C-alpha positions in Angstrom: 57.4 101.4 74.3 60.4 100.3 76.7 59.7 100.7 80.4 61.8 100.4 83.6 61.4 100.1 87.6 62.2 103.2 89.2 64.3 102.2 92.1 63.2 104.8 94.4 59.6 104.1 94.0 59.6 100.7 92.6 57.0 101.8 89.9 57.1 101.1 86.4 58.1 104.2 84.3 58.3 104.9 80.5 61.8 104.9 79.0 62.9 108.2 78.1 66.1 107.3 76.1 65.8 106.7 72.4 67.7 103.5 72.6 70.1 104.7 69.8 73.8 105.0 70.5 74.8 108.5 69.7 78.4 108.0 69.8 80.0 107.9 66.5 82.6 104.8 65.4 86.1 106.1 65.2 87.2 106.1 61.6 90.2 104.1 60.4 92.1 107.6 59.6 91.5 108.7 63.1 92.9 105.4 64.6 95.7 105.3 62.5 96.7 109.1 63.2 96.4 108.6 66.9 100.0 107.6 67.9 99.5 107.7 71.8 96.2 108.4 73.2 97.4 108.4 76.7 97.8 111.5 78.8 101.6 112.5 78.4 102.0 114.5 81.4 102.4 113.0 84.9 99.3 114.6 86.2 97.5 117.9 86.8 99.5 118.9 89.6 103.3 118.7 90.5 102.2 117.0 93.7 100.2 114.2 91.9 103.3 112.1 91.5 104.7 110.0 94.6 101.7 110.4 96.7 100.4 108.3 99.4 97.5 106.1 99.1 95.7 103.7 101.3 94.5 101.2 98.8 97.1 98.6 98.0 96.6 96.2 95.2 97.0 92.4 95.4 100.6 92.3 93.8 101.8 94.8 96.4 100.4 92.7 99.2 101.6 89.5 97.7 105.1 90.9 97.6 105.2 92.0 101.0 103.7 89.0 102.4 105.9 86.8 100.5 108.9 88.7 101.9 107.7 88.4 105.4 106.9 84.7 104.9 110.3 84.1 103.4 112.1 85.9 106.4 110.3 83.5 108.8 111.4 80.5 106.7 114.9 82.1 106.8 114.7 82.3 110.7 113.5 78.8 110.8 115.8 77.3 108.6 118.7 79.0 110.3 117.5 77.8 113.6 117.4 74.3 112.3 121.0 74.6 110.8 122.4 75.9 114.0 120.7 73.2 116.1 122.0 70.3 113.8 125.5 72.3 113.7 125.5 72.1 109.9 126.0 75.8 109.7 126.4 79.2 111.6 125.1 82.6 111.5 127.0 85.1 109.2 125.4 88.1 110.1 127.4 89.5 113.1 124.3 91.2 114.5 122.0 88.3 114.6 125.0 86.2 115.7 125.4 88.4 118.7 121.5 88.2 119.4 121.6 84.6 119.3 124.5 84.2 121.7 123.6 86.9 124.0 119.6 86.5 124.2 118.8 83.2 122.6 116.5 82.0 119.8 113.4 83.8 120.8 115.1 87.1 120.6 116.5 86.0 117.4 113.0 85.5 116.0 111.8 88.7 117.4 114.7 90.7 115.9 114.4 89.0 112.7 110.6 89.9 112.5 111.3 93.4 113.4 114.1 93.8 110.7 111.8 92.6 108.3 108.2 93.8 109.0 109.4 97.5 109.8 111.2 98.0 106.5 108.5 96.2 104.4 105.9 98.4 105.9 107.8 101.7 105.0 108.3 100.0 101.6 104.7 99.3 101.5 104.0 102.9 102.4 106.1 104.2 99.6 104.7 101.7 96.9 103.8 104.7 94.6 107.6 105.6 94.4 109.8 104.1 92.0 112.3 103.3 94.5 109.7 101.8 96.8 108.7 99.5 94.1 112.3 98.5 93.1 113.1 97.9 96.7 110.1 95.6 97.5 111.2 93.4 94.5 114.7 93.5 95.3 113.9 92.4 99.0 111.8 89.3 97.4 114.7 88.5 95.0 117.1 88.5 97.6 114.9 86.3 99.8 114.2 83.9 97.2 117.8 83.3 96.3 118.4 83.0 100.2 115.7 80.5 100.6 117.4 78.6 97.4 120.7 78.5 99.4 119.1 77.2 102.4 117.6 74.5 100.4 120.8 73.6 98.9 122.5 73.6 102.5 119.7 71.1 103.7 120.6 68.7 101.0 124.4 69.3 101.0 124.6 68.9 105.0 122.2 65.9 105.0 123.6 62.6 105.9 124.2 60.9 102.6 123.7 64.0 100.5 126.1 65.5 98.0 129.6 66.2 99.2 
């Protein structure tokens, strides 16, 4: 006879289950007939779609943090290009911030212009538009980072002309 330890009392008790698995194995015919075993509807209620959640998976956090880090890299490399005189800021808003308020304000505005929209996108991650927007931002910052790396080597002394 099998026994188990009751977690509430810590005493040994006899196992009441028979030990036999009562589930039947699916037949080959049933497996071949089932085209799609998933639920076809979007949910039980019309309000189930596009809801807000307070749990974010690692992919969502990874995309959001990657966009913020790449934005910081963009700001640092922009500052480096401006100090070296090898490039200029093309964004008229950011150019005005740099010329009027300096680099500290440039970093603050750049941070606000990245973190606030990413927070809104993160909140709307269950919506298709939110997921596409997050990936679009990540792709744009990846391309911009590649462009910055190109400018680093193209503008460096002895670099390609």
